[in-house]
N, C-alpha and C positions, 0 to 999 in steps of 0.2 A: 285222657289217658299219659302224655307227656309229658304230666307230671308224675306221675307213678313211674315214670321209665327213669327219669333223672332220680327221684329221690332215690331207685330201685341203686341204677353205676353210685350215685354218694354215696350208701351203704356198703358196696362188697369193692368201693377205693379205701372205705374204710378198714374191711376186712383185712385188703390186703396188705395196710399199711398195717397191721394190727399181729402178722401174722408173720411179717418181714420184722417189728422188730419182735417179735417172740423166737426168728430163727435168730438175731443177731446177740440176742441177752444169751440165750441156748449154748451159740460159742463162744461168747464172752466165759460163759462158767465152765465153759468146756478145758481153758484155757487158765482159768485160775485154781482151776482141779488138778492138773497136771503142772501145772508154778509152783504147790501148794507138796505135794509128793514128791518132786525135785529139791525143795530147799528142806524136807521132810528129812529127807535121803543124802544129805550132808550134813544134816546138820546130827543124825546116825552115825554117821560117818568118824563127824571135831567131837561126837561122847567119846568114840572108842578109842581115837588118838589120846581125847586126854586119858582114860583109863589109861593102856599101856602108857602114856607119860609119867603118871602118874607114884606105879609102879618101875621106875627105871627111878623117880628120886626118889623115892626110900628103898629101894634098891644103893643106890649112889651114898645117902644116907646111912645106910647099915653100916658101909664101905670101907666109911672115910670114919664111923664114929672106932673102926680099928683102931687108927691107929695116934688118934689121940691121949696125947701123954696126960695119966692122971697121977 
């Protein structure tokens, strides 16, 4: 009977360890997901800024071309 109790406790501890690792993994996954979402938002903001900069550069080139001596 003692052997069965010891084995049962050992199995229970291992299951608790696996559950603990699974919880830590889930928390880490959520943190990675949140970081990825923040990075995506930043990348989209940079893309919008670059598009605006590109538009401004085209306008500047157009204005400069008006002053070229031909």
